[in-house]
DSSP file (Angstrom, degrees, kcal/mol; ACC not computed):
  #  RESIDUE AA STRUCTURE BP1 BP2  ACC     N-H-->O    O-->H-N    N-H-->O    O-->H-N    TCO  KAPPA ALPHA  PHI   PSI    X-CA   Y-CA   Z-CA
    1    1 A M              0   0    0      0, 0.0     2,-0.1     0, 0.0     5,-0.0   0.000 360.0 360.0 360.0 117.7   20.6  -45.3   78.0
    2    2 A D    >   -     0   0    0      1,-0.1     3,-1.1     3,-0.0     4,-0.5  -0.299 360.0 -97.9 -83.3 173.4   22.3  -42.0   77.5
    3    3 A R  G >  S+     0   0    0      1,-0.3     3,-1.4     2,-0.2     6,-0.2   0.845 118.5  57.4 -62.3 -42.3   20.8  -38.9   76.2
    4    4 A K  G 3  S+     0   0    0      1,-0.3    -1,-0.3     3,-0.0    -2,-0.0   0.749 110.4  46.5 -65.7 -19.1   22.0  -39.3   72.5
    5    5 A H  G <  S+     0   0    0     -3,-1.1     2,-1.5     1,-0.1    -1,-0.3   0.449  86.0  95.3-100.9  -1.1   20.3  -42.7   72.4
    6    6 A W    X>  +     0   0    0     -3,-1.4     3,-0.9    -4,-0.5     4,-0.5  -0.679  50.2 174.8 -91.8  87.1   17.1  -41.5   73.9
    7    7 A I  H >>  +     0   0    0     -2,-1.5     3,-1.3     1,-0.2     4,-0.5   0.848  68.5  72.1 -59.4 -36.5   15.2  -40.8   70.5
    8    8 A F  H >4 S+     0   0    0      1,-0.2     3,-1.3    -3,-0.2    -1,-0.2   0.825  87.1  62.3 -55.3 -36.0   12.0  -40.0   72.3
    9    9 A L  H <4 S+     0   0    0     -3,-0.9    -1,-0.2     1,-0.2    -2,-0.2   0.846 106.0  46.8 -50.9 -37.8   13.4  -36.6   73.5
   10   10 A G  H << S+     0   0    0     -3,-1.3    -1,-0.2    -4,-0.5     2,-0.2   0.501 109.4  64.8 -86.2  -2.4   13.8  -35.4   69.9
   11   11 A E    <<  -     0   0    0     -3,-1.3     0, 0.0    -4,-0.5     0, 0.0  -0.715  64.4-146.2-123.8 167.3   10.4  -36.5   68.7
   12   12 A N        -     0   0    0     -2,-0.2    -3,-0.1    28,-0.0    -4,-0.1  -0.474  29.0-174.9-130.9  66.1    6.8  -35.7   69.4
   13   13 A P        -     0   0    0      0, 0.0     3,-0.1     0, 0.0    27,-0.0  -0.097  26.2-150.7 -66.4 157.7    4.9  -38.9   69.0
   14   14 A H  S    S+     0   0    0      1,-0.4     2,-0.3    26,-0.1     0, 0.0   0.642  84.3  10.2 -93.5 -18.1    1.1  -39.1   69.3
   15   15 A L        -     0   0    0     25,-0.1     2,-0.5     2,-0.0    -1,-0.4  -0.979  62.2-146.0-159.7 140.9    1.3  -42.7   70.6
   16   16 A I  E     -a   42   0A   0     25,-2.8    27,-3.2    -2,-0.3     2,-0.5  -0.965   7.0-166.0-110.6 126.3    3.9  -45.1   71.9
   17   17 A I  E     -a   43   0A   0     -2,-0.5     2,-0.4    25,-0.2    27,-0.2  -0.978  23.3-176.9-107.6 118.1    3.5  -48.9   71.2
   18   18 A L  E     -a   44   0A   0     25,-2.7    27,-2.9    -2,-0.5     2,-0.4  -0.943  24.3-153.6-122.3 130.2    5.9  -50.6   73.5
   19   19 A D  E     -a   45   0A   0     -2,-0.4    27,-0.2    25,-0.2     3,-0.2  -0.885  13.8-146.9 -96.4 136.9    6.9  -54.2   74.0
   20   20 A L  S    S+     0   0    0     25,-0.6     7,-2.0    -2,-0.4     2,-0.8   0.659  86.6  68.4 -80.2 -11.6    8.1  -54.9   77.5
   21   21 A M  B     +C   26   0B   0      5,-0.2    -1,-0.2     6,-0.1     5,-0.1  -0.642  68.0 165.9-108.1  77.9   10.6  -57.6   76.4
   22   22 A L        -     0   0    0     -2,-0.8     5,-0.1     3,-0.7    -2,-0.0  -0.556  42.8-122.9 -89.7 156.5   13.1  -55.6   74.5
   23   23 A P  S    S+     0   0    0      0, 0.0    -1,-0.1     0, 0.0     3,-0.1   0.888 102.1  15.8 -70.3 -41.3   16.5  -57.1   73.5
   24   24 A Y  S    S+     0   0    0      1,-0.1     2,-0.3     2,-0.0    -3,-0.0   0.430 123.9  39.4-116.8   0.8   18.7  -54.4   75.3
   25   25 A K  S    S-     0   0    0    -24,-0.0    -3,-0.7    -5,-0.0     2,-0.4  -0.992  81.8-104.4-150.1 149.3   16.6  -52.6   77.6
   26   26 A N  B  >  -C   21   0B   0     -2,-0.3     4,-1.8     1,-0.2     3,-0.2  -0.645  24.9-147.2 -68.8 123.4   13.8  -53.3   80.2
   27   27 A G  H  > S+     0   0    0     -7,-2.0     4,-2.4    -2,-0.4     5,-0.2   0.818  98.0  59.3 -64.8 -28.0   10.4  -52.1   78.7
   28   28 A I  H  > S+     0   0    0     -8,-0.4     4,-2.3     2,-0.2    -1,-0.2   0.910 106.5  45.2 -64.3 -39.6    9.2  -51.3   82.1
   29   29 A S  H  > S+     0   0    0     -3,-0.2     4,-2.5     2,-0.2    -2,-0.2   0.916 112.6  53.3 -67.2 -38.0   12.1  -48.8   82.6
   30   30 A V  H  X S+     0   0    0     -4,-1.8     4,-2.7     1,-0.2     5,-0.3   0.921 110.6  46.2 -59.4 -44.6   11.5  -47.4   79.1
   31   31 A A  H  X S+     0   0    0     -4,-2.4     4,-2.4     2,-0.2    -1,-0.2   0.911 112.0  49.2 -68.6 -39.8    7.9  -46.9   79.9
   32   32 A K  H  X S+     0   0    0     -4,-2.3     4,-1.5     2,-0.2    -1,-0.2   0.923 112.4  50.6 -65.6 -39.6    8.6  -45.2   83.4
   33   33 A R  H  X S+     0   0    0     -4,-2.5     4,-1.1     2,-0.2    -2,-0.2   0.907 110.8  47.4 -66.3 -42.0   11.2  -42.9   81.6
   34   34 A I  H >X S+     0   0    0     -4,-2.7     4,-2.1     1,-0.2     3,-0.9   0.951 110.6  52.5 -64.6 -46.8    8.7  -41.9   78.9
   35   35 A R  H 3< S+     0   0    0     -4,-2.4    -1,-0.2    -5,-0.3    -2,-0.2   0.829 103.4  59.9 -61.0 -29.4    6.0  -41.2   81.6
   36   36 A N  H 3< S+     0   0    0     -4,-1.5    -1,-0.3     1,-0.2    -2,-0.2   0.811 118.9  27.4 -68.2 -33.9    8.6  -39.0   83.4
   37   37 A H  H << S+     0   0    0     -4,-1.1     2,-0.3    -3,-0.9    -2,-0.2   0.656 125.9  24.5-102.4 -19.2    8.8  -36.7   80.4
   38   38 A S     <  -     0   0    0     -4,-2.1    -1,-0.1    -5,-0.1     0, 0.0  -0.922  46.0-145.2-146.9 158.7    5.4  -37.1   78.7
   39   39 A N        +     0   0    0     -2,-0.3     3,-0.1    -3,-0.1    -4,-0.1   0.195  55.3 144.0-103.0   3.5    1.6  -37.9   79.0
   40   40 A V        -     0   0    0     -6,-0.2   -25,-0.1     1,-0.1    -2,-0.1  -0.175  63.8 -98.1 -50.3 135.8    1.7  -39.4   75.5
   41   41 A P        -     0   0    0      0, 0.0   -25,-2.8     0, 0.0     2,-0.5  -0.288  40.3-157.0 -54.5 136.8   -0.6  -42.5   75.3
   42   42 A I  E     -a   16   0A   0    -27,-0.2    21,-2.3    19,-0.1    22,-1.3  -0.983   8.6-167.6-121.7 121.4    1.3  -45.7   75.8
   43   43 A L  E     -ab  17  64A   0    -27,-3.2   -25,-2.7    -2,-0.5     2,-0.6  -0.943  13.6-149.0-113.1 120.1    0.0  -49.1   74.5
   44   44 A I  E     -ab  18  65A   0     20,-2.1    22,-3.1    -2,-0.6     2,-0.5  -0.827  13.9-175.3 -85.3 122.3    1.8  -52.1   75.8
   45   45 A L  E     +ab  19  66A   0    -27,-2.9   -25,-0.6    -2,-0.6     2,-0.3  -0.984  26.6 144.1-116.7 123.3    2.0  -55.2   73.6
   46   46 A T  E     - b   0  67A   0     20,-2.6    22,-3.0    -2,-0.5   -27,-0.0  -0.984  59.5-130.5-157.0 165.9    3.7  -58.1   75.3
   47   47 A A  S    S+     0   0    0     -2,-0.3     2,-1.1    20,-0.2    20,-0.1   0.463  77.4 110.0 -93.9  -6.3    3.8  -61.8   75.8
   48   48 A K        +     0   0    0      1,-0.2    -2,-0.1     5,-0.1   -28,-0.0  -0.593  38.3 161.9 -77.3 103.4    3.8  -61.3   79.7
   49   49 A A        +     0   0    0     -2,-1.1    -1,-0.2     4,-0.1    18,-0.1   0.519  25.0 116.5-105.7  -7.4    0.3  -62.6   80.4
   50   50 A E  S >> S-     0   0    0      1,-0.1     4,-2.1     4,-0.0     3,-0.6  -0.320  74.3-118.1 -66.3 147.5    0.3  -63.3   84.1
   51   51 A E  H 3> S+     0   0    0      1,-0.3     4,-3.0     2,-0.2     5,-0.2   0.910 115.7  53.7 -57.8 -42.3   -2.1  -61.3   86.2
   52   52 A N  H 3> S+     0   0    0      1,-0.2     4,-2.3     2,-0.2    -1,-0.3   0.863 106.7  50.9 -64.1 -33.8    0.8  -59.8   88.1
   53   53 A D  H <> S+     0   0    0     -3,-0.6     4,-2.0     2,-0.2    -1,-0.2   0.895 113.0  46.4 -64.7 -44.7    2.6  -58.7   84.9
   54   54 A R  H  X S+     0   0    0     -4,-2.1     4,-2.5     2,-0.2     5,-0.2   0.960 113.9  49.0 -60.1 -51.0   -0.7  -56.9   83.7
   55   55 A V  H  X S+     0   0    0     -4,-3.0     4,-2.2     1,-0.2    -2,-0.2   0.957 113.4  44.7 -54.6 -55.6   -1.2  -55.3   87.1
   56   56 A N  H  < S+     0   0    0     -4,-2.3     4,-0.4    -5,-0.2    -1,-0.2   0.862 112.0  53.4 -65.9 -33.5    2.3  -54.1   87.2
   57   57 A G  H ><>S+     0   0    0     -4,-2.0     3,-0.9     1,-0.2     5,-0.7   0.896 110.7  45.7 -68.8 -39.7    2.1  -52.9   83.7
   58   58 A L  H ><5S+     0   0    0     -4,-2.5     3,-1.4     1,-0.2    -2,-0.2   0.771 103.3  65.1 -69.4 -28.5   -1.1  -50.8   84.3
   59   59 A E  T 3<5S+     0   0    0     -4,-2.2    -1,-0.2     1,-0.3    -2,-0.2   0.594  87.5  70.5 -73.3  -8.1    0.5  -49.5   87.5
   60   60 A L  T < 5S-     0   0    0     -3,-0.9    -1,-0.3    -4,-0.4    -2,-0.2   0.384 117.1-113.0 -82.5   1.7    3.0  -47.8   85.1
   61   61 A E  T < 5 +     0   0    0     -3,-1.4    -2,-0.1     1,-0.2    -3,-0.1   0.839  63.1 157.3  64.3  34.6    0.2  -45.5   84.1
   62   62 A V      < -     0   0    0     -5,-0.7    -1,-0.2    -4,-0.1   -19,-0.1  -0.339  47.0-127.3 -76.1 168.7    0.1  -46.9   80.6
   63   63 A D  S    S-     0   0    0    -21,-2.3     2,-0.3     1,-0.3   -20,-0.2   0.813  81.4  -2.4 -90.7 -34.0   -3.1  -46.5   78.7
   64   64 A D  E     -b   43   0A   0    -22,-1.3   -20,-2.1    -7,-0.1     2,-0.4  -0.971  54.9-149.5-151.2 160.5   -3.6  -50.1   77.7
   65   65 A Y  E     -b   44   0A   0     -2,-0.3     2,-0.5   -22,-0.2   -20,-0.2  -0.974  17.0-171.4-135.2 117.3   -1.9  -53.5   78.0
   66   66 A V  E     -b   45   0A   0    -22,-3.1   -20,-2.6    -2,-0.4     2,-0.4  -0.952  12.1-143.5-115.4 128.4   -2.3  -56.1   75.3
   67   67 A V  E     -b   46   0A   0     -2,-0.5   -20,-0.2   -22,-0.2   -18,-0.1  -0.752  34.0 -83.8 -91.4 135.9   -1.2  -59.6   75.5
   68   68 A K  S    S+     0   0    0    -22,-3.0     2,-0.1    -2,-0.4     3,-0.0  -0.586 105.5  46.0 -81.5 150.6    0.2  -61.6   72.5
   69   69 A P  S    S+     0   0    0      0, 0.0     2,-0.3     0, 0.0    -2,-0.1   0.611  82.1 164.3 -78.3 148.7   -1.1  -63.0   70.4
   70   70 A F        -     0   0    0     -2,-0.1    -2,-0.1    -4,-0.1     3,-0.0  -0.839  41.8-103.8-129.9 163.4   -3.6  -60.4   69.7
   71   71 A S     >  -     0   0    0     -2,-0.3     4,-2.0     1,-0.1     5,-0.2  -0.716  24.1-138.6 -83.8 129.3   -6.0  -59.6   66.8
   72   72 A P  H  > S+     0   0    0      0, 0.0     4,-2.2     0, 0.0     5,-0.2   0.876 104.6  56.4 -55.3 -32.8   -4.7  -56.7   64.5
   73   73 A R  H  > S+     0   0    0      2,-0.2     4,-2.8     1,-0.2     5,-0.2   0.928 103.8  52.9 -65.9 -42.5   -8.1  -55.3   64.4
   74   74 A E  H  > S+     0   0    0      1,-0.2     4,-2.5     2,-0.2    -1,-0.2   0.922 111.3  47.3 -57.5 -42.4   -8.3  -55.0   68.2
   75   75 A V  H  X S+     0   0    0     -4,-2.0     4,-2.7     2,-0.2    -1,-0.2   0.911 110.0  50.8 -71.5 -35.6   -5.1  -53.2   68.2
   76   76 A V  H  X S+     0   0    0     -4,-2.2     4,-2.9    -5,-0.2     5,-0.2   0.913 111.1  50.6 -51.0 -48.4   -6.2  -50.8   65.4
   77   77 A A  H  X S+     0   0    0     -4,-2.8     4,-1.7     2,-0.2    -2,-0.2   0.920 109.6  49.3 -61.1 -43.3   -9.2  -50.2   67.4
   78   78 A M  H  X S+     0   0    0     -4,-2.5     4,-2.9     2,-0.2    -2,-0.2   0.936 111.5  50.1 -59.1 -48.2   -7.2  -49.4   70.6
   79   79 A V  H  < S+     0   0    0     -4,-2.7    -2,-0.2     1,-0.2    -1,-0.2   0.924 108.8  50.2 -63.3 -42.6   -5.0  -47.0   68.7
   80   80 A K  H  < S+     0   0    0     -4,-2.9    -1,-0.2     1,-0.2    -2,-0.2   0.872 112.7  48.9 -63.3 -30.5   -7.9  -45.2   67.1
   81   81 A T  H  <        0   0    0     -4,-1.7    -2,-0.2    -5,-0.2    -1,-0.2   0.929 360.0 360.0 -76.2 -40.4   -9.4  -44.8   70.7
   82   82 A L     <        0   0    0     -4,-2.9    -1,-0.2    -5,-0.1    -2,-0.2   0.493 360.0 360.0 -69.9 360.0   -6.1  -43.5   72.3
């Protein structure tokens, strides 16, 4: 992903909601790149539900990891907390 396609660098988000299963990029590498540039809260929403997946996700220093399917109310509460 070159700099011109790295929208994050030109923005100042208050929160990132990131799916790990992206069509053209690995969500884990996106989370790592975001974390290298910012301490913005990152909420992972993913279908990867295995314990190893969750542990690896949290080791990225993300703020929370939510497995699909999830309750919209639960996600809203997490966003408010973050």
